[in-house]
C-alpha positions as CSV (number, residue, x, y, z in Angstrom):
1,M,132.8,136.0,80.2
2,R,130.9,136.2,83.4
3,K,131.4,133.2,85.6
4,L,128.4,130.8,85.6
5,T,126.8,129.8,88.9
6,F,124.3,127.1,89.4
7,A,121.8,126.5,92.2
8,P,121.9,122.9,93.5
9,G,118.1,122.6,93.6
10,D,116.2,119.6,95.1
11,P,118.0,116.4,94.1
12,S,114.8,114.3,94.2
13,L,113.0,116.7,92.0
14,L,115.9,116.9,89.5
15,R,116.1,113.1,89.5
16,S,112.4,112.8,88.7
17,A,112.7,115.4,86.0
18,F,115.6,113.7,84.3
19,I,113.9,110.3,84.5
20,A,110.8,111.8,82.9
21,L,112.9,113.4,80.2
22,S,114.6,110.1,79.4
23,T,111.3,108.9,77.9
24,N,110.5,112.0,76.0
25,K,110.6,110.9,72.3
26,P,110.5,114.3,70.5
27,L,113.4,115.6,72.7
28,R,115.2,112.3,72.2
29,R,114.9,112.6,68.4
30,F,116.1,116.2,68.4
31,S,119.0,115.5,70.8
32,E,120.4,112.4,69.1
33,R,120.4,114.2,65.7
34,S,121.9,117.5,66.8
35,S,125.6,118.4,67.1
36,V,124.9,120.2,70.4
37,G,123.3,117.0,71.9
38,R,126.3,114.9,70.8
39,K,128.6,117.4,72.4
40,L,126.7,117.3,75.7
41,S,126.7,113.5,75.7
42,S,130.4,113.1,74.9
43,R,131.4,113.2,78.6
44,F,129.6,109.9,79.2
45,V,129.4,108.3,75.7
46,A,132.6,107.2,73.9
47,G,131.6,108.2,70.4
48,M,129.2,106.8,67.9
49,T,131.1,103.8,66.3
50,L,132.8,100.6,67.2
51,P,136.3,102.0,66.6
52,D,135.5,104.8,69.0
53,V,134.7,102.5,71.9
54,I,137.7,100.2,71.2
55,A,140.0,103.3,71.3
56,A,138.5,104.3,74.6
57,A,139.0,100.7,76.0
58,E,142.6,100.7,74.8
59,S,143.3,104.0,76.5
60,L,141.9,102.7,79.8
61,Q,143.8,99.5,79.5
62,Q,147.0,101.5,79.4
63,K,146.1,102.8,82.9
64,G,145.4,99.3,84.3
65,I,141.6,99.7,84.0
66,A,139.4,97.0,82.5
67,S,136.3,97.8,80.5
68,T,132.8,96.7,79.7
69,L,131.6,97.7,76.3
70,D,127.9,98.6,75.7
71,A,126.3,99.4,72.4
72,L,123.5,101.7,73.4
73,G,120.0,100.9,72.3
74,E,116.7,99.6,73.7
75,N,113.3,98.2,72.7
76,V,113.8,96.9,69.1
77,Y,110.5,96.2,67.3
78,T,111.4,93.5,64.7
79,P,113.5,90.3,64.7
80,E,115.7,91.9,62.1
81,E,116.5,94.8,64.4
82,A,117.3,92.4,67.3
83,Q,119.6,90.4,65.1
84,K,121.4,93.6,63.9
85,S,122.0,94.4,67.6
86,A,123.3,90.9,68.2
87,D,125.6,91.1,65.2
88,L,127.2,94.3,66.6
89,Y,127.9,92.5,69.8
90,H,129.6,89.6,68.0
91,R,131.8,92.2,66.3
92,L,132.6,93.7,69.7
93,L,133.7,90.3,71.0
94,D,135.8,89.8,67.8
95,A,137.4,93.2,68.3
96,I,138.2,92.5,72.0
97,T,140.1,89.4,70.8
98,A,141.8,91.1,67.8
99,R,143.0,94.1,69.8
100,K,144.1,92.0,72.8
101,L,141.9,93.9,75.2
102,Q,142.7,91.9,78.3
103,D,139.7,91.4,80.7
104,S,137.3,93.4,78.5
105,N,133.8,92.2,78.1
106,V,130.3,93.3,76.9
107,S,127.1,94.4,78.5
108,L,123.7,94.2,76.8
109,K,120.0,94.8,77.4
110,L,117.4,92.2,76.7
111,T,115.0,94.6,75.1
112,Q,117.7,95.4,72.6
113,M,117.8,91.7,71.8
114,G,114.1,91.3,71.1
115,M,112.7,90.6,74.5
116,D,109.5,92.5,73.8
117,I,109.0,90.7,70.5
118,D,109.8,87.2,71.5
119,P,111.6,86.1,74.7
120,A,112.8,82.9,73.0
121,L,114.5,85.0,70.4
122,A,116.2,87.1,73.0
123,E,117.4,84.0,74.9
124,S,118.7,82.4,71.7
125,I,120.7,85.6,71.0
126,V,122.1,85.7,74.5
127,R,123.0,82.0,74.3
128,D,124.9,82.6,71.1
129,L,126.8,85.6,72.5
130,T,127.7,83.8,75.7
131,S,129.1,80.9,73.6
132,H,131.1,83.4,71.6
133,A,132.3,85.0,74.8
134,A,133.4,81.7,76.2
135,R,135.5,81.0,73.0
136,A,137.0,84.5,73.3
137,D,137.8,84.1,77.0
138,S,135.4,87.0,77.7
139,F,132.1,87.5,79.5
140,V,128.5,88.8,78.8
141,R,126.7,91.0,81.3
142,V,123.0,91.0,80.9
143,D,122.0,94.4,82.2
144,M,118.9,94.9,84.4
145,E,116.2,97.2,83.2
146,G,112.9,98.2,84.9
147,T,111.0,95.9,87.2
148,P,108.7,94.5,84.4
149,Y,111.8,92.7,83.2
150,T,113.5,91.7,86.5
151,Q,112.2,88.2,87.0
152,A,112.5,87.3,83.4
153,T,116.1,88.6,83.3
154,V,117.1,86.6,86.4
155,N,115.4,83.4,85.0
156,M,117.1,83.7,81.7
157,V,120.6,84.3,83.1
158,E,120.1,81.2,85.3
159,R,119.2,79.1,82.3
160,V,122.0,80.4,80.0
161,H,124.6,80.1,82.8
162,A,123.6,76.4,83.4
163,L,124.4,75.4,79.8
164,P,127.7,73.5,79.3
165,G,130.7,75.7,78.9
166,N,128.9,78.8,80.2
167,T,130.0,78.8,83.9
168,S,131.2,82.3,84.8
169,R,130.7,83.5,81.3
170,V,127.4,85.2,81.8
171,G,126.1,87.3,84.7
172,T,123.6,90.0,85.5
173,V,123.0,93.2,87.4
174,I,121.2,93.7,90.7
175,Q,119.8,97.0,91.9
176,S,120.0,97.9,95.6
177,Y,116.9,100.1,95.5
178,L,114.6,97.0,95.0
179,Y,113.3,95.2,98.1
180,R,113.7,91.9,96.3
181,S,117.4,92.2,95.6
182,E,118.7,90.4,98.7
183,A,116.7,87.3,97.8
184,D,117.8,87.5,94.1
185,I,121.4,87.7,95.2
186,T,121.1,84.7,97.5
187,Q,119.6,82.7,94.6
188,L,122.1,83.8,92.0
189,V,125.2,83.4,94.1
190,S,124.2,79.9,95.1
191,Q,124.7,79.0,91.4
192,G,128.0,80.9,91.1
193,I,126.6,83.6,88.9
194,R,128.5,86.9,88.8
195,I,126.7,90.0,89.8
196,R,127.2,93.7,89.2
197,L,125.7,95.6,92.1
198,C,124.4,99.1,91.4
199,K,121.8,101.4,93.1
200,G,119.3,101.6,90.2
201,A,118.3,104.3,87.7
202,Y,114.6,103.6,86.8
203,K,111.6,105.2,88.3
204,E,109.9,102.5,90.4
205,P,106.8,102.5,92.7
206,A,107.3,102.6,96.5
207,N,105.8,99.1,96.9
208,L,108.8,97.7,94.9
209,A,111.7,100.0,95.7
210,F,113.1,102.0,98.6
211,P,111.9,105.6,98.0
212,D,114.6,107.2,100.1
213,K,118.3,107.5,99.2
214,V,119.5,106.7,102.7
215,D,117.7,103.3,102.6
216,V,119.0,102.6,99.1
217,D,122.6,103.3,100.2
218,A,122.2,101.1,103.4
219,N,120.9,98.2,101.3
220,Y,123.7,98.7,98.9
221,V,126.3,98.2,101.7
222,K,124.4,95.2,103.1
223,L,124.2,93.5,99.7
224,A,127.8,94.4,98.8
225,K,129.0,92.7,102.0
226,Q,126.9,89.6,101.1
227,L,128.6,89.5,97.7
228,L,132.2,90.0,98.9
229,T,131.9,87.1,101.3
230,S,130.2,84.8,98.7
231,G,133.4,83.3,97.1
232,V,132.2,84.5,93.7
233,F,133.8,87.3,91.7
234,H,131.5,90.3,91.7
235,G,131.5,94.0,90.7
236,L,130.6,96.9,93.0
237,A,129.4,99.6,90.7
238,T,129.4,102.9,92.6
239,H,130.9,106.4,92.5
240,D,129.8,107.1,96.1
241,E,133.0,107.8,98.1
242,A,131.3,107.1,101.4
243,I,130.3,103.6,100.3
244,I,133.7,103.0,98.7
245,R,135.4,103.9,102.0
246,T,133.0,101.5,103.9
247,M,133.8,98.7,101.5
248,K,137.5,99.2,101.7
249,Q,137.3,99.1,105.5
250,F,135.2,95.9,105.3
251,V,137.7,94.3,102.9
252,A,140.6,95.1,105.3
253,E,138.8,93.9,108.4
254,Q,137.7,90.6,106.7
255,N,141.0,90.0,105.0
256,I,139.3,89.8,101.6
257,P,141.8,89.8,98.8
258,K,141.7,92.9,96.7
259,D,141.7,90.9,93.5
260,S,138.7,88.8,94.5
261,F,136.2,91.5,93.3
262,E,136.3,94.8,91.4
263,F,135.0,98.3,91.7
264,Q,133.1,99.5,88.6
265,M,132.4,103.0,87.4
266,L,130.9,104.7,84.4
267,Y,132.9,106.2,81.6
268,G,133.6,109.9,82.2
269,I,132.7,109.9,85.9
270,R,135.3,110.3,88.7
271,R,138.3,109.5,86.6
272,D,140.5,110.6,89.5
273,L,138.9,108.1,91.8
274,Q,139.2,105.3,89.2
275,E,142.9,105.8,89.0
276,S,143.5,106.2,92.7
277,L,141.8,102.9,93.4
278,V,144.0,101.2,90.9
279,K,147.1,102.7,92.5
280,E,145.8,101.3,95.9
281,G,145.8,97.8,94.3
282,F,142.1,97.4,93.7
283,R,140.7,96.1,90.4
284,M,138.7,98.7,88.4
285,R,136.4,98.3,85.5
286,V,134.8,101.1,83.5
287,Y,131.5,100.7,81.7
288,I,131.9,102.3,78.2
289,P,128.8,103.0,76.2
290,F,128.8,104.1,72.6
291,G,126.4,104.5,69.7
292,P,123.9,107.0,68.3
293,E,121.0,105.9,70.6
294,W,122.6,107.6,73.6
295,Y,119.8,109.8,74.9
296,P,118.0,107.6,77.5
297,Y,121.3,106.5,78.9
298,F,122.5,110.1,79.2
299,M,119.4,111.2,81.0
300,R,119.6,108.3,83.5
301,R,123.1,109.3,84.3
302,L,121.9,112.8,85.1
303,A,119.1,111.3,87.2
304,E,121.5,109.2,89.2
305,R,123.6,112.2,90.1
306,P,122.1,115.6,89.2
307,A,125.4,117.3,90.0
308,N,126.6,115.8,86.6
309,A,124.2,118.3,84.9
310,I,126.0,121.2,86.5
311,F,129.4,119.8,85.6
312,I,128.4,119.3,81.9
313,A,126.9,122.8,81.7
314,K,130.1,124.3,83.0
315,Q,132.2,122.3,80.6
316,F,129.9,123.2,77.7
317,F,130.0,126.9,78.3
318,R,133.7,126.9,79.0
319,N,134.5,125.6,75.6
């Protein structure tokens, strides 16, 4: 077969295209139902079922890598759907205990727990799951979605964290592309709330988010340094080798213990870098998504790093 070549294109245009595709409902329906779509997504999604994600977590644990388990899905439309999502997360927490997955935890989206139907319902579900996590010696990460949900997410995590028994059992995600993130971090860290710092993968207007990658990256480093000197255990979610080198240098210069924070990466991306960081003595956690509603997640991963599309295309045609 003739060797395939791919033009890199304009990353900003590709990012915008993939973000737009992430909301295309007809393409989503086709992709999630097709064997071709499932094959394409398999690099980033650990199967369709709970046993699939548990097997992936066990494989990582054997390499000294912790995991965060995420049942993919967003924007439920009935209380029954929200409760069904919650039940799956309770099963995940039970499986973490039963399979002795040390230091594994779960990550959820509020829209998946009924936020758009009734915020009180979503908060009740998160409270119940956090209590379950506390009993299981685990942790609930409330993921951050687009800016219409940012303030409500921060407020809810603060309320749930303040409940008796929930200290260090619930945290959230802060995105470095938002102007407001430094203030959010200051507020959350003052309460001892654990943060996962990422760059952000939603399309946001220029009055709310840095439009240029160089500014997003610079803010990421600034916020990461704020987190690492806070005295609270946080996660730095990035595959950016330049940022990782910068943070490793900062840790060495400031004599910050390697086990006082963790690097975090996504399932299927830079496995070599994940393992090399573990060998260097750093803590590593991999975010493992699973489930049939994988399409929006998959497109956002391509938007974050368009080179992933090239990699997947090469792998697909090679097989």
